[in-house]
NUFIZA-673358 format. One line per field, with one value per residue (C-alpha): x, y, z; residue number from 1. Coordinates in Angstrom, 2 decimals. Layout:
<pts>
px <- [X;...]
py <- [Y;...]
pz <- [Z;...]
seq <- [NUM;...]
</pts>
This chain:
<pts>
px <- [-9.02;-7.14;-7.43;-3.82;-4.49;-7.61;-5.63;-2.95;-5.51;-7.24;-3.92;-2.86;-6.15;-5.91;-2.38;-3.35;-6.27;-4.09;-1.52;-4.22;-5.45;-1.95;-1.25;-4.39;-3.46;0.05;-1.25;-3.19;-0.28;0.12;3.80;4.41;6.18;4.69;1.12;-0.86;-2.35;-6.02;-8.07;-9.61;-13.39;-14.18;-16.53;-13.66;-12.00;-8.24;-6.58;-2.84;-0.50;3.08;5.57;5.03;3.05;1.09;-0.01;-1.01;-3.21;-5.10;-5.43;-6.85;-9.36;-10.49;-10.73;-12.81;-15.10;-15.80;-16.33;-18.76;-20.68;-20.89;-18.00;-15.58;-12.01;-8.63;-5.70;-2.36;-0.37;3.30;4.06;6.81;7.10;5.51;7.75;6.70;2.94;1.85;2.07;-0.30;-2.73;-2.58;-3.24;-6.23;-4.69;-5.01;-8.14;-7.76;-4.66;-4.11;-1.83;-0.37;-1.54;1.57;4.04;1.66;1.18;4.93;5.20;2.95;3.88;7.31;6.89;3.82;3.73;0.72;1.42;-1.75;-4.00;-6.80;-4.56;-2.68;-5.89;-7.25;-3.96;-3.81;-7.23;-5.89;-2.50;-3.65;-3.63;-6.89;-8.64;-7.50;-8.95;-8.86;-11.72;-12.01;-8.75;-8.31;-7.01;-4.49;-1.13;2.34;4.58;7.35;6.52;8.10;7.47;8.26;7.77;4.44;6.27;8.03;4.73;2.98;5.82;5.90;2.27;3.02;0.30;1.64;5.06;4.50;4.41;8.10;8.92;7.81;9.97;12.58;15.17;17.64;16.02;17.93;16.31;17.16;16.73;18.48;21.60;19.82;17.25;19.80;19.37;15.69;13.28;11.41;14.62;16.15;16.12;12.50;11.54;13.07;11.59;8.03;7.63;10.41;11.79;15.57;17.03;20.36;20.63;21.86;22.15;20.64;19.78;18.29;18.34;16.19;13.34;15.73;17.57;14.29;13.18;16.61;16.59;19.64;17.38;14.06;12.43;12.58;11.68;9.42;6.94;3.37;2.41;5.41;4.08;6.55;4.42;2.07;4.50;6.95;4.27;5.23;3.24;3.14;2.98;0.33;1.59;-0.88;1.43;1.99;5.76;5.59;4.08;0.81;0.67;-2.73;-3.95;-6.06;-7.63;-6.28;-8.89;-9.79;-12.21;-14.71;-15.40;-14.98;-18.69;-19.48;-17.21;-17.21;-20.09;-17.97;-14.49;-15.24;-16.62;-13.41;-11.36;-13.58;-13.06;-9.26;-7.59;-3.90;-3.99;-5.95;-3.36;-0.57;-2.59;-3.02;0.73;1.31;-0.95;1.28;4.74;4.19;1.22;2.32;-1.22;-1.84;-3.28;-6.45;-6.96;-6.24;-8.61;-11.48;-11.22;-10.92;-13.94;-16.01;-14.88;-15.83;-19.21;-18.09;-17.75]
py <- [6.91;10.14;13.16;12.67;9.04;10.00;12.57;9.98;7.44;9.94;11.05;7.46;6.65;9.78;8.97;5.39;6.56;9.07;6.38;4.18;7.03;7.86;4.19;3.95;7.07;5.78;2.53;4.53;6.73;6.32;7.17;4.34;1.60;-1.00;-0.28;-1.59;0.86;1.64;-0.95;0.18;0.08;-3.16;-1.21;1.03;0.27;0.61;1.49;1.26;2.32;1.86;4.69;5.57;8.56;6.64;3.97;6.59;8.35;5.11;4.47;7.97;7.35;4.19;6.14;9.00;6.65;4.65;7.77;9.03;5.79;6.25;4.09;5.16;5.08;5.08;5.98;4.25;5.47;5.35;2.17;0.84;-2.23;-5.69;-7.13;-4.24;-4.20;-7.73;-8.96;-6.14;-7.13;-10.81;-9.93;-7.75;-4.49;-3.19;-4.27;-2.71;-2.02;-1.08;-3.74;-4.89;-8.33;-9.91;-8.71;-9.68;-13.14;-13.67;-12.63;-15.53;-17.95;-17.42;-20.45;-19.15;-19.38;-17.07;-14.02;-12.56;-10.24;-12.79;-15.73;-13.71;-12.55;-16.12;-17.48;-14.73;-15.67;-19.20;-18.14;-15.69;-16.93;-17.63;-14.45;-12.39;-11.90;-9.45;-7.56;-6.73;-5.63;-2.46;-2.28;0.22;-1.32;-0.49;-3.02;-3.46;-2.61;-1.97;1.64;3.86;7.53;8.53;9.72;6.35;4.49;6.63;6.34;2.53;1.74;0.29;-0.83;-4.08;-5.53;-7.92;-4.96;-4.33;-7.34;-5.30;-2.24;-1.73;0.06;-1.33;-1.61;-0.80;-1.60;0.54;-0.43;-1.26;-3.46;-6.48;-6.43;-8.14;-11.36;-11.11;-13.61;-10.69;-9.04;-9.26;-13.07;-13.26;-10.63;-12.74;-16.03;-14.79;-12.16;-12.88;-9.37;-8.94;-5.96;-4.63;-3.74;-0.58;-0.45;3.00;2.67;5.79;7.69;5.21;7.63;10.44;8.17;7.11;10.71;11.66;8.75;7.01;3.97;3.46;0.94;1.23;-0.73;1.73;1.17;1.58;4.16;6.42;10.01;10.69;8.48;11.46;14.34;12.98;11.61;7.94;4.89;1.66;-1.25;-3.86;-7.29;-9.87;-12.83;-11.84;-11.54;-9.42;-10.45;-8.51;-6.30;-4.65;-2.43;-4.65;-4.08;-6.52;-6.84;-8.77;-11.47;-10.68;-7.19;-7.92;-8.25;-5.19;-2.81;-4.40;-2.23;0.85;-0.32;-2.35;0.70;2.55;-0.26;-0.26;3.48;3.49;3.09;2.86;6.38;7.57;6.31;7.99;11.24;10.97;10.56;13.64;15.62;14.55;14.92;17.87;19.77;19.05;18.40;16.45;12.91;14.23;16.90;14.46;11.84;14.30;15.60;12.10;10.74;13.74;13.49;9.81;10.24;8.42;11.37]
pz <- [72.68;73.41;71.13;70.03;69.16;67.21;65.18;64.45;63.26;60.99;59.53;58.86;57.16;55.05;53.95;53.11;50.99;49.20;48.48;46.95;44.76;43.59;42.94;40.82;38.89;38.27;36.83;34.20;33.19;29.39;29.73;32.21;30.24;32.56;31.52;28.59;26.08;26.45;24.57;21.30;21.09;19.19;16.92;15.76;12.42;12.94;9.64;9.13;6.34;5.24;5.69;2.03;0.78;-1.86;0.61;3.17;0.59;-0.05;3.69;4.14;1.34;3.17;6.43;5.07;3.11;6.27;8.37;5.76;6.16;9.92;11.11;13.83;12.54;14.27;11.98;12.60;9.59;8.55;10.47;8.24;6.04;6.30;8.98;11.20;10.64;9.72;13.36;14.39;11.64;12.61;16.26;15.39;16.61;13.02;11.16;7.70;5.60;1.92;0.46;-2.85;-3.93;-5.43;-2.83;-0.02;-1.55;-1.70;1.97;2.95;0.14;-1.38;-3.64;-5.47;-9.24;-9.62;-11.79;-13.31;-11.25;-11.08;-10.18;-7.57;-5.88;-5.76;-4.41;-1.82;-0.44;0.11;1.49;4.15;7.76;9.55;10.61;7.63;4.17;1.28;-0.34;-4.05;-5.64;-7.66;-11.21;-9.82;-9.05;-7.80;-9.52;-12.06;-15.65;-19.00;-19.89;-22.89;-23.68;-25.18;-28.30;-28.75;-28.23;-30.83;-33.34;-33.16;-32.35;-28.92;-26.52;-25.08;-24.36;-27.27;-29.65;-28.94;-31.15;-34.17;-33.46;-36.18;-34.07;-31.55;-28.11;-24.95;-21.62;-18.61;-14.99;-11.72;-12.03;-10.54;-13.35;-15.58;-13.55;-12.65;-14.29;-15.86;-17.09;-20.57;-20.64;-19.51;-22.04;-24.80;-23.55;-22.94;-25.67;-28.14;-27.64;-27.77;-25.92;-24.81;-21.14;-19.40;-15.61;-15.14;-11.45;-9.88;-13.19;-15.14;-15.85;-16.69;-19.13;-20.73;-21.23;-22.58;-25.04;-23.57;-23.28;-25.05;-22.70;-18.91;-15.80;-13.95;-11.12;-12.31;-9.65;-10.28;-10.56;-13.39;-15.63;-15.74;-15.43;-18.04;-20.40;-20.20;-21.29;-19.28;-21.73;-21.01;-19.95;-21.34;-20.69;-17.03;-17.25;-14.10;-10.78;-10.49;-7.40;-7.42;-4.61;-2.34;1.10;3.70;6.43;9.57;8.47;11.22;9.84;6.12;5.36;7.45;5.54;2.07;0.84;1.56;0.56;-2.59;-4.46;-3.57;-5.12;-8.21;-8.73;-8.21;-11.62;-12.58;-14.03;-11.03;-8.56;-10.51;-10.44;-6.68;-6.31;-8.46;-6.13;-3.26;-4.80;-7.15;-5.71;-2.12;-0.91;2.28;2.19;3.85;1.19;-1.63;-0.22;0.28;-3.28;-4.77;-2.93;-3.99;-7.63;-7.72;-6.06;-2.91;-0.55]
seq <- [1;2;3;4;5;6;7;8;9;10;11;12;13;14;15;16;17;18;19;20;21;22;23;24;25;26;27;28;29;30;31;32;33;34;35;36;37;38;39;40;41;42;43;44;45;46;47;48;49;50;51;52;53;54;55;56;57;58;59;60;61;62;63;64;65;66;67;68;69;70;71;72;73;74;75;76;77;78;79;80;81;82;83;84;85;86;87;88;89;90;91;92;93;94;95;96;97;98;99;100;101;102;103;104;105;106;107;108;109;110;111;112;113;114;115;116;117;118;119;120;121;122;123;124;125;126;127;128;129;130;131;132;133;134;135;136;137;138;139;140;141;142;143;144;145;146;147;148;149;150;151;152;153;154;155;156;157;158;159;160;161;162;163;164;165;166;167;168;169;170;171;172;173;174;175;176;177;178;179;180;181;182;183;184;185;186;187;188;189;190;191;192;193;194;195;196;197;198;199;200;201;202;203;204;205;206;207;208;209;210;211;212;213;214;215;216;217;218;219;220;221;222;223;224;225;226;227;228;229;230;231;232;233;234;235;236;237;238;239;240;241;242;243;244;245;246;247;248;249;250;251;252;253;254;255;256;257;258;259;260;261;262;263;264;265;266;267;268;269;270;271;272;273;274;275;276;277;278;279;280;281;282;283;284;285;286;287;288;289;290;291;292;293;294;295;296;297;298;299;300;301;302;303]
</pts>
């Protein structure tokens, strides 16, 4: 072979090798829409959260508790609402998620008649698709409630919704317009507890109207930070007028036993008042979820 031919052959081989290298590099480009994301180590716990500050705080508590126990954690927070993240949980891409029992149950079984925390949790275990389960639920919740000011509760000796039947002043219930037709609205309140109320569609100003005295009973979510900052009292619901929606860890069944010893104590320590306080730290004190989670775990002997 002539020198010129040898040079040509070497050059061709070099170019071919370079093309193969570049082709291999291109196939690993994370920005290439044609490539799959790098697989997550199967020993990693992938934790998701809703795009909601309260839910992200709980997810961060789970994450730090697991890391403290020696687990490797991948955070996938602020995903969105159930339609966005449930497929990723069902596929195993996300393996742990802080959820709310009643709302999650209705997602999988919209005909359920369960209402109390215990019944909802039991029904949820049956309703979840194969491969998913829930661990112990917390007493903390994020659900509808009937709430009054602390001053009104003290004046009339109110602890439960049933106590409203003994109040000797006219009761006006405030809430979103649709509450008037909800099964737990004025008609449900009368049917279940024998409490007669007027109704005022207060909408976004419900808490403000309650504090101002425009209404004296209000439909407020149980994790609303204003329960603490405005000195409100959530009335207990012994007859389960409202669908219970307790904080509950939704988890891939194949890792449930492995992480239960870490996550169940977290659920046991998270109380209704405690969740409200965490939300105050976020909305009022403007602390990050990581800071809030670290302090909470330490304060509860779990850090």
